[in-house]
C-alpha positions in Angstrom: 147.3 88.7 170.6 149.3 91.4 172.5 152.8 91.9 173.8 153.8 94.3 176.5 157.5 94.8 177.5 158.7 97.1 180.2 162.4 96.8 180.7 165.6 98.5 182.0 164.0 100.5 184.8 166.9 100.7 187.2 168.5 98.0 185.2 171.8 99.8 184.9 172.1 100.3 188.7 171.4 96.7 189.6 173.8 94.0 188.3 173.1 90.3 188.7 176.2 88.2 188.5 174.3 85.3 186.9 173.2 87.2 183.9 175.1 85.4 181.1 173.7 87.7 178.5 176.3 90.4 179.4 179.6 90.9 177.6 183.2 91.3 178.9 186.2 93.3 178.0 189.6 92.0 179.1 193.2 92.5 178.3 196.7 93.6 179.5 198.2 97.0 180.2 201.9 97.5 179.5 204.4 100.3 179.1 206.5 101.0 175.9 209.1 98.5 177.0 206.5 95.7 177.3 206.6 95.6 181.2 203.1 95.2 182.7 201.5 98.1 184.6 199.9 97.1 187.9 197.0 98.9 189.6 196.2 100.9 186.5 192.6 102.3 186.7 190.4 101.2 183.8 187.1 102.7 182.8 184.6 101.4 180.2 181.9 104.0 179.4 178.7 103.1 177.5 178.5 105.7 174.8 174.7 105.7 174.6 173.8 105.7 178.3 176.9 107.4 179.8 177.2 104.7 182.5 180.8 104.1 183.5 182.1 100.7 184.6 185.4 100.7 186.5 188.2 98.2 187.2 191.9 98.1 187.6 194.8 95.9 186.5 196.1 93.1 188.7 199.8 92.7 189.8 200.3 90.9 186.5 198.9 93.8 184.5 195.7 92.0 183.5 192.2 93.5 183.8 188.6 92.3 183.2 185.5 94.4 183.1 182.6 91.9 183.2 178.8 92.2 183.2 178.6 94.8 180.5 175.2 95.2 178.8 175.5 94.9 175.0 176.3 98.2 173.4 179.1 100.5 172.2 181.8 101.3 174.7 184.9 103.6 175.1 187.8 102.2 177.2 190.2 104.6 178.9 193.3 104.1 181.0 195.0 107.0 183.0 198.3 106.3 184.8 200.7 109.0 186.2 203.7 109.4 184.0 201.8 108.1 180.9 199.5 109.7 178.4 195.9 109.0 178.9 194.9 106.1 176.6 191.4 106.0 175.0 190.0 103.3 172.7 186.6 104.2 171.2 184.0 102.4 169.1 184.1 99.0 170.9 180.9 97.0 170.1 180.4 94.7 173.0 178.0 91.8 172.0 175.9 89.5 174.0 177.7 86.7 175.9 181.0 87.6 174.2 184.5 88.4 175.6 186.5 91.1 173.8 190.3 91.4 174.3 191.7 94.9 174.2 195.4 95.1 175.1 196.7 98.5 176.0 200.2 99.9 175.4 200.8 103.2 177.2 203.0 106.0 176.0 205.3 108.0 178.3 204.0 111.6 178.8 201.8 113.8 180.9 198.4 112.7 181.9 197.0 115.8 180.3 198.1 114.4 177.0 196.0 111.7 175.4 196.2 109.0 172.8 192.8 108.1 171.2 192.5 104.9 169.0 189.5 104.5 166.8 190.5 101.4 164.8 188.0 98.5 164.8 188.4 95.8 167.4 189.8 92.5 166.3 187.2 90.1 164.9 189.1 87.0 166.0 187.9 85.7 169.4 190.8 84.3 171.4 189.2 84.2 174.9 186.7 81.4 174.4 186.3 78.4 172.2 182.6 78.3 171.5 181.1 78.6 168.1 178.6 81.5 168.2 176.6 83.9 166.1 175.3 87.3 167.0 172.1 88.4 165.3 170.7 91.9 165.6 167.1 93.0 165.0 168.3 95.1 162.1 169.6 91.9 160.3 166.2 90.2 160.8 164.3 93.3 159.5 166.6 93.7 156.5 165.9 90.1 155.4 162.5 88.7 154.5 162.3 86.2 157.4 159.9 87.9 159.8 156.5 87.0 158.5 153.2 87.4 160.3 150.3 85.0 160.7 150.1 81.5 162.0 151.7 80.0 158.9 154.9 82.1 159.1 155.2 83.1 162.7 153.2 80.5 164.8 149.9 80.5 166.6 150.5 84.0 168.1 150.6 85.5 164.6 153.1 88.2 165.8 156.5 88.3 164.2 158.5 85.5 165.8 162.1 86.2 166.9 162.9 82.5 166.6 163.0 83.2 162.8 166.6 84.2 163.6 167.4 80.5 163.4 167.2 80.8 159.6 170.3 83.0 159.6 172.4 80.3 161.3 174.0 77.4 159.3 173.1 73.8 160.2 169.7 74.7 161.7 166.0 73.8 161.0 163.0 75.9 162.1 159.3 75.2 161.8 157.1 77.9 163.5 155.5 76.8 166.8 156.9 73.3 166.3 160.6 72.5 165.7 164.0 74.1 166.4 166.9 71.8 165.5 170.5 72.9 165.8 173.5 70.9 164.3 171.4 67.7 164.2 170.7 67.7 168.0 167.3 66.5 169.2 164.6 68.9 168.3 163.7 71.6 170.8 166.6 70.8 173.2 167.9 74.3 173.1 168.1 76.8 176.0 166.2 80.1 175.3 167.2 82.8 177.8 166.0 86.4 178.1 168.3 88.7 180.0 170.1 85.6 181.3 167.0 84.0 182.7 165.6 80.7 181.3 162.5 81.5 179.2 162.0 78.3 177.2 159.5 75.5 177.6 161.7 73.0 179.4 160.2 69.5 179.2 157.4 70.6 176.8 157.3 69.7 173.1 157.5 72.4 170.4 158.3 76.1 170.7 155.0 77.9 171.3 155.1 81.5 170.1 153.3 82.7 173.2 156.6 82.7 175.2 158.4 84.9 172.7 159.5 88.5 173.4 158.5 91.3 171.0 161.0 91.6 168.1 161.1 95.4 168.5 162.0 95.1 172.2 165.1 92.9 171.4 168.5 94.5 171.0 170.6 91.5 170.1 170.6 87.7 170.3 173.8 85.5 170.8 173.3 82.0 169.5 176.0 79.5 170.8 175.8 76.3 168.7 178.9 74.4 169.8 181.7 74.2 172.5 179.8 76.4 174.9 180.9 76.7 178.5 180.3 74.0 181.1 177.6 76.1 182.8 175.4 75.2 179.8 176.1 71.4 180.0 172.5 70.5 180.3 171.7 72.0 176.9 171.6 69.9 173.8 170.6 72.1 170.9 172.3 75.4 171.4 172.0 78.4 173.7 169.9 81.4 172.7 170.8 84.5 174.8 168.4 87.4 174.2 169.2 90.9 175.5 166.4 93.4 175.6 166.6 97.0 174.6 167.1 99.7 177.2 166.5 103.4 177.4 169.4 105.8 176.7 170.2 109.4 177.5 167.9 110.7 174.8 164.2 109.9 174.3 163.6 107.6 171.3 160.7 105.6 170.0 159.1 104.1 166.9 155.7 103.1 165.6 155.1 100.3 163.1 152.4 98.2 161.3 153.3 95.1 159.3 150.2 94.2 157.3 148.8 91.8 154.7 145.9 92.7 152.4 144.2 90.7 149.7 144.5 93.7 147.2 148.2 92.7 146.9 147.4 89.1 146.1 146.9 87.6 142.6 143.2 87.0 141.7 141.6 83.6 141.4 141.7 82.3 137.8 138.6 81.1 135.9 136.2 83.2 137.9 133.8 85.9 136.8 133.0 89.1 138.6 130.8 92.2 137.9 132.2 94.5 135.3 134.8 96.9 136.7 135.3 95.0 139.9 138.4 93.0 138.8 139.3 89.5 139.6 137.8 88.3 143.0 140.2 87.6 145.9 139.4 86.0 149.2 139.7 88.3 152.2 143.1 88.1 153.9 143.8 91.0 156.2 146.5 90.9 158.9 148.0 93.6 161.0 150.9 93.4 163.4 151.3 96.9 164.9 152.7 98.6 167.9 155.1 101.2 169.2 158.2 101.6 171.4 159.4 104.4 173.7 162.6 104.7 175.8 164.7 107.3 177.5 166.0 108.5 180.8 163.7 108.6 183.9 163.3 112.3 184.5 161.0 114.1 186.8 161.4 117.9 186.5 162.9 119.6 189.6 162.7 116.2 191.4 165.0 113.6 189.7 167.3 113.5 186.7 168.0 110.0 185.5 170.6 110.9 182.8 173.6 108.5 183.1 171.7 106.6 185.8 168.2 105.4 185.4 166.3 104.5 182.2 163.1 103.0 180.9 162.0 101.2 177.8 158.4 100.3 176.8 157.0 98.2 174.0 153.4 97.5 172.9 152.5 95.1 170.1 149.2 93.7 169.0 148.0 91.3 166.2 144.7 91.4 164.4 143.5 89.1 161.6 140.5 88.8 159.4 140.4 85.9 156.9 137.7 84.4 154.8 138.2 80.6 155.0 135.4 79.5 152.5 137.0 80.4 149.2 136.0 77.3 147.3 134.2 77.5 144.0 130.4 77.0 144.3 127.4 77.1 142.0 124.1 78.9 142.7 120.6 78.1 141.2 119.6 79.5 137.9 116.5 81.7 137.5 114.3 78.8 136.4 115.7 76.5 139.1 114.7 79.2 141.7 111.1 79.0 140.4 111.1 75.2 140.6 111.4 74.6 136.8 113.9 71.8 136.4 112.9 71.0 132.8 116.5 71.6 131.6 117.7 69.0 134.1 116.2 66.2 132.1 118.7 64.6 129.8 116.2 62.2 128.1 118.5 59.3 128.9 116.9 56.3 130.4 118.4 54.8 133.5 119.6 51.2 132.9 121.3 48.3 134.6 122.6 44.9 133.5 119.0 43.7 132.9 118.0 46.7 130.8 116.0 49.9 131.4 115.1 50.6 135.0 111.3 50.7 135.7 109.5 51.9 138.9 107.0 49.6 140.6 104.3 51.1 138.4 106.1 50.0 135.3 107.2 53.5 134.2 110.6 54.2 132.7 112.9 56.2 134.9 114.7 59.2 133.2 118.0 60.7 134.3 117.3 64.1 136.0 113.7 63.4 136.8 112.4 64.8 140.2 109.7 62.9 142.2 107.0 64.4 144.4 107.6 63.3 148.1 103.9 63.8 148.9 102.9 61.2 146.4 104.5 58.2 148.0 102.7 54.9 147.3 103.2 51.2 148.0 103.6 49.0 144.9 102.2 45.5 144.3 105.6 44.0 145.1 105.8 45.9 148.5 108.2 48.6 147.3 107.3 52.2 147.8 107.5 54.7 144.9 106.6 58.2 144.0 105.1 60.1 141.0 107.3 62.5 139.1 106.5 66.2 139.0 104.6 67.0 135.8 107.1 68.5 133.3 109.8 68.2 136.0 108.4 71.4 137.6 108.0 71.8 141.4 105.0 74.0 142.3 105.9 77.0 144.4 103.3 75.9 147.0 105.4 72.8 147.6 108.5 74.9 148.5 109.7 74.5 152.1 109.4 78.0 153.6 112.8 77.8 155.4 114.6 76.6 152.2 112.9 79.4 150.2 114.3 82.0 152.6 117.8 80.5 152.4 117.6 80.5 148.6 116.7 84.2 148.6 120.1 84.9 150.2 122.0 83.3 147.3 123.4 85.9 144.9 121.9 85.9 141.3 123.5 83.5 138.9 125.5 84.6 135.8 126.9 82.7 132.9 129.8 80.7 134.1 130.7 79.8 137.7 131.1 82.1 140.7 132.4 81.9 144.2 130.5 82.5 147.4 132.3 84.7 149.9 
């Protein structure tokens, strides 16, 4: 199973108004006396990409900068007669509205006031109940397993595991997502604002999932979301993908499982020095990411303008499914000698000892020669037992003999075929 993700090429120069995965910064600009300042130019600069988003206050002193990709921003206001105001370290999250009110100080525009305090955590601009989950949170906690049992049929780490970080939810890989008791699988799953779920289909197949390492952040709205999501029953999952920035960056990874890390099977024997046997279980979820500015020497410089991000991920698995305990023939059995199989106990029923049509007593463990089939006086067929309960090698079926030769040699105790 493979995942390819190529994102953010020209994404910062093209803005789609319907992309609900973007964030918003809003607020009011006022002077020291509390009077609003109209037509004040506002700039929000993405610290990582250098892209600047501009706006201005209305006649009531209010401003809104919408459609901001998730990231860290710096907001600045410059008005004649006032010191330049700068607010740094603003973390804009997916589908969230951040309120930043600005109070200007009288002075020259060459002077500046820079505020670095953290933005308020209380969200006053909307009433929905939401949770923001970053890839780092998922990586730091043991929720991203690999393989069909932990991630779904694709085997690759499943970003839907994020559900386990949200209260009031239930998640079964490739089967069920239930939020706040709503009907199963009635959520909306959106990537970059576009619907990416399996609308009308049962379950949550892993084949539709984006790669975990290509995700920047996920906003999960579980209650009181906006009217535009009115058709959704079980929550809104807004996924924003990673983008390139002004510097090249990348990563390589391999999440793997190997039987050497597993406990051995009890009550089994193995050759001396080989340790306790373990069934083969080898899984690898590996890949790499690469992002940065689009730059062609002497032709085009995409810094602060154009970026790319690429992700490749592949899953490989090797598992031994037949790990049941089995027995193999002993050395005498291989030669056809089943003397030890005789228990010397006579087979009986309610009428007493069981006799064959020839009047002979039947013994437990006795083997009969199929080539000696006869018809008894009472019309029943019967066979003669092998002398000494030994099968002559000439009577061996040639195909069965070749299959038997593939069996490993027997040892005292039981062993397991792999």
